[in-house]
DSSP file (Angstrom, degrees, kcal/mol; ACC not computed):
  #  RESIDUE AA STRUCTURE BP1 BP2  ACC     N-H-->O    O-->H-N    N-H-->O    O-->H-N    TCO  KAPPA ALPHA  PHI   PSI    X-CA   Y-CA   Z-CA
    1    1 A M     >        0   0    0      0, 0.0     4,-2.1     0, 0.0     5,-0.1   0.000 360.0 360.0 360.0 -45.8   96.0  108.3  116.9
    2    2 A S  H  >  +     0   0    0      1,-0.2     4,-2.6     2,-0.2     5,-0.2   0.853 360.0  55.5 -67.7 -32.0   99.7  107.4  116.9
    3    3 A K  H  > S+     0   0    0      2,-0.2     4,-2.3     1,-0.2    -1,-0.2   0.893 107.2  50.0 -66.0 -38.5  100.7  110.9  115.7
    4    4 A V  H  > S+     0   0    0      2,-0.2     4,-2.4     1,-0.2    -2,-0.2   0.930 111.2  49.1 -63.0 -45.2   98.8  112.4  118.6
    5    5 A K  H  X S+     0   0    0     -4,-2.1     4,-2.5     1,-0.2     5,-0.2   0.911 111.5  49.5 -59.8 -43.3  100.6  110.1  121.0
    6    6 A Q  H  X S+     0   0    0     -4,-2.6     4,-1.5     1,-0.2    -1,-0.2   0.898 111.8  48.1 -64.6 -40.2  103.9  111.0  119.4
    7    7 A K  H  < S+     0   0    0     -4,-2.3    -1,-0.2     2,-0.2    -2,-0.2   0.878 113.1  48.0 -68.4 -37.6  103.1  114.7  119.7
    8    8 A V  H  < S+     0   0    0     -4,-2.4    -2,-0.2     1,-0.2    -1,-0.2   0.935 121.4  34.0 -69.1 -46.5  102.1  114.4  123.3
    9    9 A S  H  < S-     0   0    0     -4,-2.5    -1,-0.2    -5,-0.2    -2,-0.2   0.618 106.1-123.0 -86.8 -11.9  105.1  112.4  124.5
   10   10 A G  S  < S-     0   0    0     -4,-1.5     2,-0.3    -5,-0.2    -4,-0.1  -0.223  75.8 -16.6  98.6 -44.2  107.5  114.1  122.1
   11   11 A C  S    S-     0   0    0     -6,-0.2     2,-0.4    -2,-0.2     3,-0.0  -0.958  73.1 -90.3-175.4 166.0  108.6  110.9  120.4
   12   12 A F        -     0   0    0     -2,-0.3     3,-0.1     1,-0.1     4,-0.0  -0.791  35.2-137.0 -86.6 137.8  108.6  107.1  120.8
   13   13 A R  S    S-     0   0    0     -2,-0.4     2,-0.3     1,-0.1    -1,-0.1   0.804  79.2  -1.4 -70.1 -29.2  111.8  106.1  122.6
   14   14 A S  S  > S-     0   0    0      1,-0.1     4,-1.7    -3,-0.0    -1,-0.1  -0.978  70.0-109.5-153.5 165.0  112.4  103.2  120.3
   15   15 A V  H  > S+     0   0    0     -2,-0.3     4,-2.5     1,-0.2     5,-0.2   0.860 116.7  60.7 -64.1 -35.2  110.9  101.4  117.2
   16   16 A E  H  > S+     0   0    0      1,-0.2     4,-2.2     2,-0.2    -1,-0.2   0.911 105.7  45.9 -58.9 -44.3  110.1   98.5  119.5
   17   17 A Y  H  > S+     0   0    0      2,-0.2     4,-2.5     1,-0.2    -1,-0.2   0.854 110.4  53.6 -69.8 -34.7  107.8  100.7  121.7
   18   18 A A  H  X S+     0   0    0     -4,-1.7     4,-2.2     2,-0.2    -2,-0.2   0.914 110.2  47.4 -64.4 -42.2  106.2  102.2  118.6
   19   19 A H  H  X S+     0   0    0     -4,-2.5     4,-2.4     2,-0.2    -2,-0.2   0.902 111.8  50.4 -65.2 -40.9  105.4   98.8  117.3
   20   20 A A  H  X S+     0   0    0     -4,-2.2     4,-2.5     2,-0.2     5,-0.2   0.915 110.0  50.3 -63.1 -43.0  104.0   97.7  120.7
   21   21 A Y  H  X S+     0   0    0     -4,-2.5     4,-2.5     1,-0.2     5,-0.3   0.930 112.1  47.3 -60.3 -46.2  101.8  100.8  120.9
   22   22 A C  H  X S+     0   0    0     -4,-2.2     4,-2.2     1,-0.2    -2,-0.2   0.896 112.2  49.8 -63.9 -40.6  100.4  100.2  117.4
   23   23 A R  H  X S+     0   0    0     -4,-2.4     4,-2.1     2,-0.2    -2,-0.2   0.922 113.3  45.2 -65.3 -44.2   99.7   96.5  118.1
   24   24 A I  H  X S+     0   0    0     -4,-2.5     4,-2.5     2,-0.2    -2,-0.2   0.937 115.4  45.5 -66.8 -47.2   97.9   97.2  121.4
   25   25 A T  H  X S+     0   0    0     -4,-2.5     4,-2.5    -5,-0.2    -1,-0.2   0.875 111.8  53.1 -66.2 -35.8   95.8  100.1  120.0
   26   26 A S  H  X S+     0   0    0     -4,-2.2     4,-2.2    -5,-0.3    -1,-0.2   0.930 110.5  47.3 -62.8 -45.1   95.0   98.1  116.9
   27   27 A Y  H  X S+     0   0    0     -4,-2.1     4,-2.4     2,-0.2    -2,-0.2   0.921 113.1  47.9 -62.6 -45.0   93.8   95.2  119.0
   28   28 A L  H  X S+     0   0    0     -4,-2.5     4,-2.1     1,-0.2    -1,-0.2   0.893 111.6  50.2 -65.1 -39.4   91.7   97.4  121.3
   29   29 A Q  H  X S+     0   0    0     -4,-2.5     4,-2.3     2,-0.2    -1,-0.2   0.886 110.4  50.7 -65.2 -38.3   90.1   99.2  118.3
   30   30 A T  H  X S+     0   0    0     -4,-2.2     4,-1.8     2,-0.2    -2,-0.2   0.926 111.1  47.3 -64.3 -45.1   89.2   95.9  116.7
   31   31 A M  H  <>S+     0   0    0     -4,-2.4     5,-2.9     2,-0.2     4,-0.3   0.877 111.8  50.8 -65.8 -36.7   87.6   94.6  119.9
   32   32 A T  H ><5S+     0   0    0     -4,-2.1     3,-1.2     1,-0.2    -1,-0.2   0.909 108.5  52.1 -64.5 -41.9   85.7   97.9  120.2
   33   33 A Y  H 3<5S+     0   0    0     -4,-2.3    -2,-0.2     1,-0.3    -1,-0.2   0.850 107.8  52.3 -61.6 -34.7   84.5   97.6  116.6
   34   34 A K  T 3<5S-     0   0    0     -4,-1.8    -1,-0.3    -5,-0.1    -2,-0.2   0.486 123.2-106.8 -81.7  -2.8   83.3   94.0  117.4
   35   35 A G  T < 5S+     0   0    0     -3,-1.2     2,-0.4    -4,-0.3    -3,-0.2   0.628  73.4 137.9  91.0  14.2   81.3   95.4  120.3
   36   36 A V      < -     0   0    0     -5,-2.9    -1,-0.3    -6,-0.2    -2,-0.1  -0.781  61.1-111.1 -95.7 137.1   83.5   94.0  123.1
   37   37 A N    >>  -     0   0    0     -2,-0.4     4,-1.8     1,-0.2     3,-0.5  -0.498  21.0-142.6 -66.0 122.7   84.2   96.3  126.1
   38   38 A P  H 3> S+     0   0    0      0, 0.0     4,-2.4     0, 0.0     5,-0.2   0.834  99.3  57.5 -58.9 -33.3   87.9   97.3  125.9
   39   39 A M  H 3> S+     0   0    0      2,-0.2     4,-2.3     1,-0.2     5,-0.1   0.889 105.9  49.7 -65.0 -37.7   88.3   97.1  129.7
   40   40 A I  H <> S+     0   0    0     -3,-0.5     4,-2.5     2,-0.2    -1,-0.2   0.914 110.6  50.2 -65.0 -42.4   87.1   93.5  129.7
   41   41 A V  H  X S+     0   0    0     -4,-1.8     4,-2.4     2,-0.2    -2,-0.2   0.902 110.4  49.5 -63.2 -41.4   89.6   92.7  127.0
   42   42 A I  H  X S+     0   0    0     -4,-2.4     4,-2.5     2,-0.2    -1,-0.2   0.923 111.2  49.4 -63.8 -44.0   92.4   94.3  129.0
   43   43 A Q  H  X S+     0   0    0     -4,-2.3     4,-1.7     1,-0.2    -2,-0.2   0.906 111.7  49.0 -61.1 -42.1   91.4   92.4  132.1
   44   44 A M  H  <>S+     0   0    0     -4,-2.5     5,-2.6     2,-0.2     6,-0.6   0.907 111.1  49.8 -64.6 -41.7   91.3   89.1  130.2
   45   45 A A  H ><5S+     0   0    0     -4,-2.4     3,-1.0     1,-0.2    -2,-0.2   0.913 111.3  48.1 -64.5 -42.5   94.8   89.8  128.6
   46   46 A L  H 3<5S+     0   0    0     -4,-2.5    -1,-0.2     1,-0.2    -2,-0.2   0.805 110.0  53.0 -68.5 -28.2   96.3   90.6  132.0
   47   47 A A  T 3<5S-     0   0    0     -4,-1.7    -1,-0.2    -5,-0.2    -2,-0.2   0.527 116.5-115.6 -82.8  -5.6   94.8   87.4  133.5
   48   48 A G  T < 5S+     0   0    0     -3,-1.0    -3,-0.2    -4,-0.5    -2,-0.1   0.675  79.7 125.7  82.1  17.1   96.3   85.4  130.7
   49   49 A E      < +     0   0    0     -5,-2.6     2,-0.5    -6,-0.2    -4,-0.2   0.553  59.8  68.0 -86.0  -8.2   93.0   84.3  129.2
   50   50 A I  S    S-     0   0    0     -6,-0.6     2,-0.2    -5,-0.2    -2,-0.1  -0.961  82.0-135.1-115.8 123.1   93.8   85.6  125.7
   51   51 A G        -     0   0    0     -2,-0.5     2,-0.2     1,-0.1    -2,-0.1  -0.503  17.1-144.0 -77.2 142.9   96.6   83.7  123.9
   52   52 A G              0   0    0     -2,-0.2    -1,-0.1     1,-0.1     0, 0.0  -0.500 360.0 360.0 -97.7 171.2   99.2   85.7  122.0
   53   53 A E              0   0    0     -2,-0.2    -1,-0.1     0, 0.0    -2,-0.0   0.434 360.0 360.0 -92.6 360.0  100.9   84.9  118.8
């Protein structure tokens, strides 16, 4: 998945953005695997209902 993203955009602009992309997609894939709607998870995260590390 990240290789596809890299090919589409040409490259990641920095290592920080690459790590952020991997962290977000990993979290969304985990929630999808657990049967939670990714859109609901995104809404909860933007509303501050999900605590970060």
